[in-house]
LOGUDREN-88050 format. One record per residue (C-alpha): residue in one letter; x, y, z. Coordinates in steps of 0.25 Angstrom, whole numbers, plus 5000, padded with zeros to 4 digits. Layout:
N
AXYZ
...
END
This chain:
459
X467048234893
X468148234882
X469448264892
X468848144900
X468848044889
X470248094886
X470648074901
X469847934899
X470747904887
X471947944892
X471847854905
X471447744896
X472747764889
X473547754902
X472947634907
X473147564893
X474547614894
X474747554908
X474147424904
X474947414888
X476247494890
X476447634883
X475647694873
X476447724862
X476247864854
X475847764842
X474747694849
X474147804859
X474547914853
X475347974866
X475847934879
X475948074885
X474648154889
X474348294883
X475048404887
X474448474900
X475348594897
X474648674889
X475748794885
X477248834890
X478048954889
X479249024894
X479449164899
X480249234893
X480549164880
X481649174876
X482349184890
X483449304888
X484549294898
X485349424900
X486649434906
X486649384920
X485149404923
X484049284925
X482849274918
X481749214924
X480949124914
X479549074917
X479048934911
X477548934910
X476648814906
X475048794906
X474448674910
X472948614909
X472248494914
X472548544929
X474148504929
X474648494943
X476148504940
X476948554928
X478348524924
X479348604917
X480648584909
X481548684902
X482848634893
X483748704886
X484048644871
X485248584878
X485348564891
X484648514905
X483048514907
X482648584920
X481248534925
X480448614934
X478948624939
X477948734934
X477248794947
X475648834942
X475648984941
X474148994938
X472848924936
X472348954922
X470848874924
X470348744919
X471648654923
X472448754918
X473748804924
X474948894922
X476348844927
X477548914929
X479048914931
X480149004932
X481648984929
X482849074929
X483649094917
X485049144917
X486349144911
X486748994913
X485348974906
X485648904891
X485349004880
X484548904871
X483248854868
X482548794880
X481248704881
X480148724892
X479248614894
X477948584905
X477248464907
X476248404916
X476448264920
X476448164907
X475848264899
X476548314886
X477448444889
X477348564883
X478648634879
X479048774873
X480448824869
X481048954875
X482649004873
X483649054883
X484449174878
X485749214885
X486149364885
X487349364891
X488149474899
X489149544894
X490349634898
X491649694896
X493049664902
X494449724903
X493849864896
X495049964893
X495250084886
X496750114882
X497550214883
X496850264895
X497350404891
X497350454875
X497550564866
X496350624860
X496150534848
X496850414852
X496350274851
X495750214865
X495550054864
X494550004873
X494649844875
X494049734883
X493349604883
X491949584882
X491249464890
X489849384891
X489449314903
X488949184899
X488449054903
X489949014906
X490349164912
X491049274906
X491649254893
X492249334881
X491349394870
X491949374856
X491449444842
X490549544851
X490649694845
X491049784857
X490849934854
X491550064861
X491050174867
X491550304875
X491050404885
X491650534886
X491950594900
X490550654903
X489950594891
X489050464887
X489450334880
X489350324866
X489750214857
X491050224848
X491150164833
X492250064838
X491749914840
X492449784840
X492149634841
X492649574853
X493749464850
X493749324854
X494249354867
X493049464869
X494049564869
X493949704861
X494649834858
X494049964854
X494750074849
X494350224848
X494950354847
X494750444859
X494250594858
X493750614873
X494150554886
X493050464893
X492550324894
X492650194884
X491750064885
X491549944876
X490049914873
X489349774869
X488049774864
X487749634867
X487049524857
X485949424857
X486649354868
X487449464875
X487249564883
X487749714881
X488949764888
X489549894892
X491049894896
X491649974908
X492250104903
X493650144904
X494150294902
X495150364893
X495650504893
X495950574881
X496950684881
X496850784871
X497850794860
X499250864865
X499351014859
X500751044853
X501751144861
X502851204856
X504151294860
X504451414851
X505351534852
X506451454860
X507851494862
X508951504871
X509751654871
X510551694870
X511551624860
X512651614862
X512851624876
X513951654886
X514151544898
X513451584911
X512551684902
X511051674903
X510251614892
X508751614890
X507851504885
X506551504881
X505451494871
X503851484869
X502951364873
X501751364864
X500451274863
X499651234852
X498251304852
X497251304843
X497551444841
X498951414837
X500151404845
X500151484859
X501051504870
X500851394881
X500951454895
X501351394907
X502151274903
X503351234907
X504651224897
X505951154900
X507151224894
X508151114891
X509651124886
X510851024880
X512251074880
X513051034867
X513550914866
X512450844875
X511250764872
X510450804883
X509450904886
X509350954899
X508251054906
X508851174910
X507651244914
X506151274912
X505051374910
X503551394910
X502951464900
X502151594901
X500951634894
X501551644881
X502251504882
X503651584884
X504751524891
X506151544896
X507251524905
X508751594907
X509851484909
X511351504911
X512251474899
X513151354900
X513451274890
X512951284873
X511851184870
X510351184865
X509051244873
X507651194871
X506451194877
X505351094880
X503851084884
X503650944891
X501950964887
X500850974895
X499350924896
X498950904883
X500150974876
X501350904870
X502750964873
X503751024865
X505051064863
X505751184858
X506951194849
X508451194852
X509251314853
X510751314855
X511451404862
X513051414863
X513751454877
X514951524876
X516151534888
X516251664893
X517351754889
X518451744900
X518451864909
X519651954908
X520751944919
X520552044928
X521852144930
X522552104942
X523752174948
X524952094956
X525152044969
X526152004978
X526451924993
X527651974999
X528451965010
X527951815013
X528551765025
X528451635035
X528851625047
X529451575057
X530451495049
X530751385054
X529451355062
X529151235071
X527951145067
X526651195071
X526951325073
X526351445067
X527051505054
X526751645051
X526551705036
X526751855032
X526851915019
X526152045012
X525152034999
X525252144989
X524652194976
X525052294965
X523952394965
X524752504959
X525852474969
X526052354979
X525252364991
X524652275001
X523252194997
X522252125005
X521951995001
X521951835005
X523251775003
X523451615005
X524451535013
X525151425007
X526251325009
X527051205002
X527751115013
X529251075009
X529450974999
X528051004994
X527551074980
X526251114984
X525851234990
X524751215002
X523651325005
X523751355019
X522851465022
X522251615019
X522751745025
X522451895021
X523252005018
X522852125025
X522652275019
X524252295018
X524452155012
X525152105024
X524951945025
X524951845039
X524651715043
X525051595050
X524951455052
X525551325059
X526751265052
X526851115049
X527751105040
X528951155031
X528851225018
X528451365011
X527351475013
X526751575005
X525651675003
X524851674990
X523851774985
X522951714975
X522651864968
X521251914967
X520352004955
X521352124957
X522752054959
X523651914955
X523951824967
X525351804971
X526251724980
X527351754991
X528551674992
X528651554999
X529151555013
X529851425018
X529651385032
X530151265040
X529451195050
X530151125061
X529751015071
END
C-alpha cells in the first residue's frame, strides 16, 4: 500500500513538472528517482597488472524493482570515461537481480584511482572507487663480464643496463639497486655482497674478486611498481696464479776454451711447489749466446729437462761471449732465465811446419821449335826429390804458359810424373811464348819450377 502511494506521488510530481516546468530541489526535494541499483562492486580491487599480463576485471551491480537494463560507466581520475551495458547474471527474487560486465586491463591501463558507476534509467546512479596498479616488466640488456679470463684473485666487472617495459615501451630504470650473483661451474647461484644503484641511463657496474671459473649475472628485486628480474649470464674463466720457476747451477765449460773445441752448456730447471723447489721435468729450455761486442742474444740450441730438471747441450766454440738459458714458461708456470756465464775462446796454436825435403824439375824441353800455328807442342822433363839422394818422384805437375809481351803466367793443364819422375804431355800451339812445369809440393817435399823454354809459333 505504501509503495502504491509513493508511485502515485511520483506520478503526480511528474505531471506537475510537465505542466509547471522543472521542479527544483528546494521546492520538490529532487528531480531524480531513487536509485534502482542497490550495490556495485569491482573484482579484483585493486587491479594489479604485472608486466605484460592481462587482468580480467568483473564489474557487478545489484538492482531492485525489476530493472530491465543497467548501464555502467568507468572513468580514470583523469581521462576519458567508458560506457557499457551490464548483462543480467542472476535473478535474486522479489524483483532483485545481479548484473555483470567483464573488461580486460593491461599495460596500457592508466595506473590511478578509477570510478565505477551503475545506473538504471533516470534513477540515481550508484558508484564505487577502484584502483589500477601497474607493476612493469623489467629486464637487463648489454650484460658483459670482463675480462673473460682472469688470474685467481683478480677483479671481474659485470656491467649492463636495467630497463622496464612501461606504457610507452622499454625505457631505462634509474636509481634502482642491482645485486651481483655468481655460480661456479657445476654449482648454483649465490648472491655476493656487491650491489649498486643504476645511473640516470639505467647503467650499472658491479665489481668483485674472482676465485673460481663460473657464470656471473645481475639481479633486481623489483619494487611496488616493477617486477624482479634476473639477467643473462656471462662466463669468466679463472686461471690459478702462475707458479714460479728458476734455473740454477747454470754454466758453460771449459773456460777458457780453444776455438773449434766442444763447449758444454747446461744447468737445472726447478719449480716452486708446496714442498719447496723441485726439479721440473719434461720442459724445453733454450740456450742463448751473445758474442762480445754485440747486444743481440741468439738461440744456438735447446734441450728437454730430465726427471731432475737437468738440461744441457754441447756446442762448438767459435767466439768469446756470454751464455745463458731461458725457460719460456708453461701452463700455470712463469718463465725464468739463468745467470749469464762468460767464456773466452782462444785461437789455436799454429801447427808446426812439417819437415819437408827439396824437389826439382829438370830437363824441361818444349818442341818442336819453331812450331806451326795449331800444331801440337810436346813437353818433357823430370821431377826429382831429395830423399837421401836425388831420385824420381811420382806426383802431379802443372804446365804454365806466358805469352810474348805478357807478365802473367797462365795455367794450361796438369800431368803426372811416373815412378821414375819422367814427365810428358802435349798441347796445341796458338801463340809464341814461354813454357814451364811447376810442382807445387806436398806434405813431404817443397815445390819447384822448371826453367822456362821459349817457342815461336808460325802462321
